N, C-alpha and C positions, 0 to 999 in steps of 0.2 A: 318900511324895505329893505333888504341887506344887499349892498353892491356886490360884482363878482370878485373884486380884492378881499371884502369882508369875507366872502363865503369861503374862498380858498384860504384865508387866514384860519377860519374857524376849523376848517376840516384839517387843515396840518396841525394845528393846536390840539383836535380831539385826538388824531392819531397819535402824536407824541405823548400825550399824557396817558392815553389807554395803554401803548407800548410800555411807558416807564410803571405804571400802576399795577400791570400785570405782572412781569418782571419782580416786584416787591409785593409778592402775594396777595394782590388786589387790596392792599390798603384802601385804596378809594375805588368805589363801586362804579358803575355806569349811573346809577341815578344821582351820584353825588357830582359826576363830571358832567350829566346833563344839566344841571341845576347851574353849575356853575358857568358852563357855555352853551345856556339858554339861546336858541335862534332868535327867541323874541326879543333879547335884549340888545343893545347897542353895541355897535362895534368897538367902542371904548371902554365898555364894559366887560365885554369878552377879552380884550386885551389883559385888562386887570385881572380878570377871574385866572385867566391863564397864567400869568406871571407869580400870581400868589400860589397857585395849585404846583406850579412847576417849584419853585423854591421849597415848599413844603417836602415835594417830593426827593428832590436833591438833597434836602438835609438829612431826611431819614434814609436816602441810600447811603449817603456817605457814614452814618453812624453804624447802618447794619453791616456795612462792610468793612469797618473798621473791628467790630465785635467777633466776626467772622475770621478774620484773617488773625487776631492776636492770640499768641500762643499761651498756654498756663505756665506761669514761672515756676509752679511746683512740679512741672512735668518732664523732668529734662530726658533726653534720649541716652540710652545705656551707655553711646560712645561717649557721652557729655561728662561721664563719672570719671573722678581723680583715679588714677593710678596707684595701687598701693607700691610705693617704693622705700617705704619705711627702712626695710635691711640695707637695702642698697644707699640709702643714704646716711645710715649708720657706718656701714664699711667704709663709704668715701671718706667720713668724718674720722674715723679711726676709733671713737669712743663713742659710750653711751653714758647717758648722767642718771644716776641713782638719787631720788628724794627721799630724804629720811630725817628722823627726829635723832638728832646727835646728841640726847639725854637718855637714852633708852638702853641701858647695860642688862643683858649682854650682847643686844643685837646690834647696836650701833651707838657710840658713845666716843667722849674724849679721854684718853689717857694723861698721863702726868705731864707729857710734852706737848699736850694739845693736839696731838694727833687723832682721827677718826678711826677708831678700831672696832671690833666685834664679830660677831659670829655671821650677819647678815653682811659685814664688810668683806671677810674671807669668803664668802659663799659667792658674792658678786665678782671680786676679782677671778675667782677661779672659772666661773662662767663666763667671763671675757675672755679668758686665756682661751678657753675652749673654742670658743667662737671667733679668734683671733684680731681682736680688739681690745681696747682698754677699759677701766672703769673708772668715772668720776663720780664725785661724791657732792650732793647740794643739799646742806642742810635748811628744812622749810619749816614753816607752821603747822603741827600735823592736821588741824582742823580743817586748813586749805589745801591738803597735799592734793587731792583729786583735782581739785583747781588748777593747781600748779602744772598737774599733769596734761591736763586737756588744753590749756594754754601754750603747752610746747615749751614750758621752763625747765621740765624734765623729761626723761624719756621713761622712766619705771619706777615704781615705788616698792622698794625692798626694805622692810624694815618692821618684822613682826605684825603684818597687817593681816587681821583676822578677816576671812572670808565671810561676808553677809549677802543677804541678796540685795539691799540697797546698793551695796558696792559694784555686784555683779550688773545691776541694770546700769549703771553709770560709767564702767571700765571693763575691759578684758582680763581677765586672772587666770595666770597658769595652775596647773594642777597642784593641788595642796603640797607642801613640801617639807611642812613641819607639823607634827602633832603637838599640841598644847593642850593644858589641863590645869585647873585650879587644884594644885596639891596642898597637901597638909604636912608641913616642916614640924617638926617638935627635936626636942633636945636628944643628944646623942645615945644618953643613959635613960631615957624619958620610960614609963611603963605604959605610956599609949601606943598600941599596935594597930589598932583599926578606928576609924570612923564612928563605930559604937562606945570606945573608950573616951570620946568627949563628952559625955553626958557629966553635967555640972562642971565642967571645967571651963575657963576663959581664954578664948582665942582672940587672935589679931589678925586684923586685913587693911589693905591700905584704902583711905577714903575714896570714894567715887571710883574705884576700881570695880572692874568684873566680878572680883571676888566677893564683893560685898552681895551683889544680886545672886550668885551662885550658892552661896550658902542661906540666905534666905529662900532660895528656891525649896532647898530641901527643908521642907518645913518641919519633918521629924527631929532632923539633926539640929535646926536652928532652936526649937523650943525646947531641946534638952538641955541647952548649954546655960552655964551661969550666965556668960555675959560674952558680947562680942564689942571688943573696943577697937576703934578706928582710928588711923596713925595715919599723919601727913606723908608718910612715905614707907616704903618697905625696910628700908635701912633700919629706921627707928624702931620698927615691929619686931625684926629679928635681933634687933639687940637687947629690946625688952624679953623676949624668948630666952636668949643666953642667960640673962640676969635672973630668971624665973619669975619674973612678974606676970607673966602670961603662959600658957602651957601649951600653946601651938599657933602656928602663923599659916593662914590659908594664902598663897600667891601664885601668881602667874609661874607657869613651870620653868619659862625660859629664865625668869629672873630667880626665881627658887635655886633651881639647879646650879646656876651661876655662882651665887652665894654658899650653898653647900660644898661644891667643888673648891672652894677659895678656904673653908674653914671647915673642912670635913671631921674635924676633932670636935665639934661643936653641935652640929647638927646632924640629923636624919630624916629621910622623906618616907612616910608611910605610902604602901601600894594603893588605898583607899583614895580618892579625890572627888572635888565637889563639881565635876562637869568636864567636857572636852568642847575643843573648837580645833579649827586648822587655818594654817598661815598660808598665804598665798602672795604673788607677785604680780603687781596690777601694772597694765600696761593700755595704752588708747586703743579703742575698740578697731579703730580704722589701721591699727598696725598689726595687722593678721601676720604677714612676712617676718616681720620682727619678733611677734610672740612664739610663732613657730621655731625659730632660730633658737630663741631663749629656751625653750620645754625642750629641745632635743640637746643642748648643751645640759640641763638639768639631768636629764635621763643619763646622759653619759656619765656624770658625776656620781650618779648612784651605781652604776654597774662598775666603775673603775675604781671604787672606795674612797675617793676624793672628798665626797660629802659625809662621809663615815668618818674620814678622819679630822674634818674641822669641827662637827659634832663632838668626838671625842675631846677635842682641844679645849671646846668651851663648855662642856655639860658633863665630861666624865664619862659618857657612854654615847652609842648611836642612837637619836631620837628623830633621825630625818625619814620621813615616809618614802617608802618603797613604789 
């Protein structure tokens, strides 16, 4: 028989467990509770049963409460997102840092005094002037230039950077500012006037350059050649052209026009080419405010003629996109 104290203990235990179980979506059914707190059991058994069930329920309750209140780490509130202060930061600093390959004439290279000069250098300086800040230049390893940008070691990439889908996925890029082509350079008095005149001729390209792929892509022209000779650099290729050992050089326009402008008595450029591309300036995707100010400066340089003046200085004519 169960005494009055045992009956009261049983009643309180059953009510507490039932309430807890109900609040936990009935993890424990009435049948389980009846089994654990059967009136036929001894008071000692009922006490042990109550402790076991209550302990399990409390553990589950704590676990479920933790899951319900934990916020997803990847679901920040809009107010938590960082504000774009990129342009304000540069204005406060007073300059932006350009990352470049300093051995890429005429875009960016070192002169006889060891100073960094070039078309992109002049363009960056003029843009900075329009923006009311200064431009500083940081040579980088070109293969890691995007990493340097996204790691905030530099503020932008301005160095004859071809716009590609891969780069657009990694960084933000201005509107194209320069049209580039794989041009054909011949001797000044050459009988070669068009791409069709290259049949049976020897042409030169820089090994590993985009000129190699551009020529091979034009299968008809490539198959009509006598030979395509690859040189370590464009300087050697153009020297062989001047000496008559090759009939033409296919080269990046920005490089070819630079050399031709320096030695106009030796070389001429055909109207035909082996492919077109465009250059842009890269900034971090998060730096939308800086990108907008930079693009505004570039647009102003186009309308006021300063970009045209810089282009004519380095290439002999205006090749800047409008």
